[in-house]
C-alpha positions in Angstrom: 155.3 105.8 116.5 155.4 109.6 117.2 151.6 109.5 117.6 151.9 106.6 120.2 154.6 108.6 122.0 152.3 111.7 122.1 149.4 109.6 123.5 151.6 108.6 126.4 152.8 112.1 127.1 149.7 114.2 126.2 151.1 117.3 127.9 153.9 117.8 125.5 153.6 121.1 123.5 153.0 120.8 119.8 150.9 117.6 120.0 148.1 119.1 117.9 150.6 120.1 115.1 151.9 116.5 114.9 148.3 115.2 114.5 148.0 117.0 111.1 148.6 114.9 108.1 150.1 117.8 106.2 152.8 118.3 108.9 153.6 114.5 109.2 153.8 114.1 105.4 156.4 116.9 105.2 158.3 115.4 108.1 158.1 111.9 106.4 159.7 113.3 103.2 162.5 114.9 105.2 163.1 111.9 107.4 163.2 109.3 104.7 165.6 111.5 102.6 168.0 112.2 105.5 168.0 108.5 106.5 168.6 107.4 102.9 171.5 109.9 102.3 173.1 109.2 105.6 173.0 105.4 105.4 173.1 105.1 101.6 176.9 105.3 101.2 177.5 102.8 104.0 175.0 100.4 102.5 176.6 100.8 99.1 180.0 99.8 100.5 178.5 96.8 102.3 176.8 95.6 99.2 180.0 96.1 97.2 182.0 94.2 99.7 179.5 91.3 99.7 180.0 91.2 95.9 176.4 91.9 95.0 177.3 93.6 91.7 175.6 94.1 88.4 176.1 91.6 85.6 175.0 93.7 82.6 172.8 92.0 79.9 174.1 92.1 76.3 171.6 94.2 74.3 173.5 93.7 71.0 174.7 97.1 69.8 174.2 98.8 73.2 177.3 99.0 75.3 176.8 98.2 79.0 180.4 97.5 79.9 180.6 100.7 81.9 177.8 99.4 84.2 179.4 96.0 85.0 180.5 95.7 88.6 178.2 98.5 89.9 176.6 97.4 93.2 172.9 96.4 92.9 170.2 95.7 95.4 170.0 99.5 96.0 166.3 99.1 96.5 167.3 98.4 100.1 168.1 102.1 100.5 164.6 103.0 99.3 162.9 100.3 101.5 164.8 101.1 104.7 164.3 104.8 104.4 160.6 104.4 103.5 160.1 101.9 106.4 161.8 104.0 109.0 159.9 107.1 108.0 156.5 105.4 107.9 157.0 103.7 111.3 158.0 107.1 112.7 155.3 109.3 111.3 152.4 107.0 110.3 149.5 105.9 112.4 150.5 102.3 113.0 146.9 101.4 114.1 145.6 102.4 110.7 144.4 99.7 108.3 146.0 101.4 105.2 149.4 101.8 106.9 149.4 98.1 107.9 148.6 97.0 104.4 151.1 99.2 102.8 153.9 98.0 105.2 152.9 94.4 104.4 153.1 95.1 100.7 156.5 96.7 101.2 158.0 93.7 103.0 156.4 91.2 100.5 157.7 92.8 97.4 161.1 93.7 98.8 161.6 90.1 99.8 160.5 88.9 96.4 162.9 91.3 94.6 165.8 90.6 97.0 165.5 86.9 96.4 165.5 87.4 92.7 168.6 89.6 92.8 170.3 87.1 95.1 169.7 84.3 92.7 171.0 86.4 89.8 174.2 87.2 91.7 175.0 83.7 93.0 174.3 82.2 89.5 176.3 84.8 87.8 173.7 86.0 85.2 170.9 88.5 85.1 168.8 85.9 83.3 169.1 83.3 86.0 167.0 84.8 88.8 163.6 83.5 89.8 161.6 82.0 86.9 159.0 84.3 85.4 156.3 81.9 86.4 157.4 81.8 90.1 157.6 85.6 90.2 154.1 85.9 88.7 152.8 83.4 91.2 154.0 85.4 94.2 152.7 88.6 92.7 149.3 87.0 92.1 149.3 85.5 95.6 149.7 88.9 97.1 147.0 90.3 94.8 144.6 87.6 96.1 145.4 88.3 99.7 144.9 92.0 99.1 141.6 91.3 97.3 140.3 89.3 100.2 141.2 92.1 102.6 139.6 95.0 100.7 136.6 93.2 99.2 135.4 91.4 102.3 132.4 93.0 103.9 134.0 92.5 107.4 137.4 94.0 106.6 136.9 96.3 103.7 137.8 99.9 104.3 135.5 101.1 101.5 131.9 102.3 102.0 129.6 99.3 101.3 128.0 100.8 98.3 131.3 101.1 96.4 133.3 98.0 97.4 133.2 96.4 94.0 132.6 99.5 91.9 135.1 100.6 89.3 136.1 104.2 89.0 137.5 105.8 85.8 139.5 109.1 85.6 137.5 112.1 84.4 134.2 110.4 85.1 132.4 111.4 88.4 130.5 108.2 89.1 131.6 104.6 89.1 131.1 103.1 85.6 130.5 99.4 86.5 130.1 97.0 89.4 132.6 94.3 88.8 131.2 92.1 91.6 133.3 88.9 91.9 135.3 89.9 88.8 137.0 92.5 91.1 139.2 89.7 92.5 141.0 88.8 89.3 141.0 92.5 88.4 143.0 93.3 91.6 145.4 90.5 90.8 145.9 91.8 87.2 146.5 95.3 88.6 149.2 94.0 91.0 151.0 92.0 88.3 150.6 94.8 85.6 151.8 97.7 87.7 154.7 95.9 89.5 156.1 94.6 86.2 155.7 97.8 84.2 157.8 99.6 86.8 160.3 96.8 86.7 160.6 97.1 82.9 161.4 100.8 83.2 164.4 100.2 85.5 167.1 100.1 82.9 168.9 103.5 82.8 170.4 105.5 85.6 167.6 107.4 87.4 165.0 106.6 84.7 162.4 105.0 87.0 163.1 107.1 90.1 161.6 110.5 89.2 158.4 109.1 87.4 157.7 106.9 90.5 158.1 109.9 92.8 155.7 111.8 90.6 153.3 108.9 90.7 153.5 108.9 94.5 152.8 112.7 94.4 149.6 112.1 92.4 148.4 109.3 94.7 149.2 111.4 97.8 147.0 114.1 96.4 144.1 111.7 95.9 144.7 110.1 99.3 144.4 113.5 101.0 141.2 114.2 99.2 139.6 110.8 99.7 140.6 110.7 103.4 139.2 114.2 104.2 135.5 114.3 104.6 135.1 118.0 103.6 137.5 117.8 100.6 135.9 114.6 99.4 132.4 116.1 99.7 133.4 119.3 98.0 135.1 117.6 95.0 132.4 114.9 94.8 134.7 111.9 95.6 133.6 109.0 97.8 135.0 109.4 101.3 137.2 106.6 102.4 137.8 106.8 106.1 141.4 106.5 107.1 142.9 106.6 103.6 144.5 109.9 104.4 147.3 108.0 106.1 148.5 106.9 102.7 149.7 110.5 102.2 152.3 109.7 104.9 153.4 106.5 103.0 153.6 108.3 99.6 155.5 111.2 101.2 158.0 108.8 102.8 158.4 107.1 99.4 159.1 110.5 97.7 161.8 111.2 100.2 163.3 107.8 99.9 163.4 108.1 96.1 165.1 111.5 96.3 167.8 109.9 98.6 168.3 107.0 96.2 168.6 109.4 93.2 171.4 111.1 95.1 173.4 107.9 94.4 171.6 106.7 91.3 171.9 109.8 89.1 174.2 109.3 86.1 176.7 107.8 86.4 175.1 105.6 89.0 176.9 104.4 92.1 174.3 101.8 92.7 171.3 100.2 90.9 168.0 99.5 92.6 167.7 96.0 91.1 164.5 94.0 91.4 164.7 94.6 95.1 163.8 98.2 94.4 161.7 98.0 91.2 159.4 95.3 92.6 159.1 97.1 95.9 158.1 100.3 94.1 155.7 98.5 91.8 154.1 96.7 94.7 153.7 99.8 96.8 152.2 101.9 93.9 149.9 99.1 92.8 148.7 98.5 96.4 148.1 102.2 96.9 146.1 102.4 93.7 143.8 99.6 94.8 143.4 101.0 98.4 142.3 104.3 96.9 140.1 102.7 94.2 142.2 104.6 91.6 143.6 101.6 89.7 142.9 103.0 86.2 144.4 106.3 87.1 147.8 104.5 86.7 147.2 104.4 83.0 147.6 108.2 83.0 149.8 109.0 86.0 152.0 106.1 85.2 152.0 106.7 81.4 155.8 106.3 81.1 155.5 102.8 82.7 152.5 101.9 80.5 154.6 102.8 77.4 157.5 100.7 78.6 155.2 97.8 79.4 153.4 98.0 76.0 156.8 98.1 74.2 157.8 94.8 75.8 154.4 93.2 75.1 154.3 94.3 71.5 157.9 93.2 70.9 157.7 89.8 72.6 154.1 88.7 71.9 153.1 90.5 68.7 156.4 91.0 66.9 158.6 88.0 67.8 156.0 85.3 68.6 153.3 86.3 66.0 155.3 87.8 63.1 158.7 86.3 63.9 160.4 89.8 63.7 161.1 92.7 66.0 158.8 95.7 66.0 161.3 97.9 67.8 165.1 97.9 67.6 165.1 96.9 71.3 162.6 96.6 74.1 161.8 98.1 76.6 161.6 101.2 74.4 164.3 103.2 76.2 166.8 100.8 74.8 165.6 101.6 71.3 166.7 105.2 71.8 170.1 103.9 73.2 170.5 101.8 70.1 169.8 104.8 67.9 172.6 106.7 69.6 170.8 109.0 71.9 172.8 109.7 75.1 171.6 108.0 78.3 171.2 111.3 80.3 169.1 112.8 77.5 166.8 109.8 77.3 166.3 109.9 81.1 165.5 113.6 81.2 163.1 113.3 78.3 161.3 110.5 80.0 161.1 112.6 83.2 159.5 115.5 81.1 156.9 113.1 79.7 156.2 111.8 83.3 155.6 115.4 84.4 153.1 115.9 81.6 151.2 112.8 82.6 151.3 114.0 86.2 149.7 117.3 85.3 147.0 115.5 83.3 146.3 113.2 86.3 145.9 116.2 88.6 143.6 117.9 86.2 141.3 114.9 86.5 140.5 116.0 90.1 138.5 118.9 88.9 137.7 118.0 85.3 135.1 115.3 85.9 
């Protein structure tokens, strides 16, 4: 929106400064943070008055009574802050910005409806059915695949449209051809649900997602800059640099949410937030052709996802017993008596390590 304004009034001083992605990304962080902090408390009060409050699940041996009654749907703080900042500082004519905004609306609506059903039905287990939720995630994945893999609308150079890139390897490893369609759907489902699983303790998911956004912002800047991409031997993806603005806005929005969500939390993000975050990160990974980078940069979420998969499908269904005390795995540490703040900070430290490894992959290839 700022860019549109400057086009109308080209004589305004400082126009060239605003055109730089580096400047707009910093302003996007600041804008989303200030909007989130300023409106966050007001939104928390509204949600509380509307009686959208947490109904804690019984984890058998893990006390959640202190969380009962805490307002949920806090993902609206993240979404509104993100949306306002991207609309203000992003290039709204850019393909990548349009797609990321579409993803934001889609997954926020999906998560909001799930949270709404849980609230009106009075149980965290009575939201949308797992099958229906997976259907809408897969449907978005299919729409995204049609957009980015079509020869007419694809933002990628024609020679790499269906190529799969692997971290630490310079050249694409395989051409997936038509198998790229189901691959994109699996990426959307896998990433969005893995972040959803990690949302269980105050602040646990917030910082790792912000670090993920930082990693993808770095790659977006490189891939969207012809000189940087050429120097570092990455494929140049024209226009992808605008994703730096989106990821920066997300970092600021998450910082604002953490202002209220740090232990003890004043509000929970709910599926409104966790599905929005998962959808945005998954979409960005696909738009940058860095889907497998998530296995490293999102290592915390991969661990959480695997703990649930191992517990439910290998332990309980196959061997009729639990592998972990509780799943996702952060609840195992709770069950063993580790304090919630200590668990959260340790997961943050692990996320920082994964972030550093991901950034090392830029040069070590």
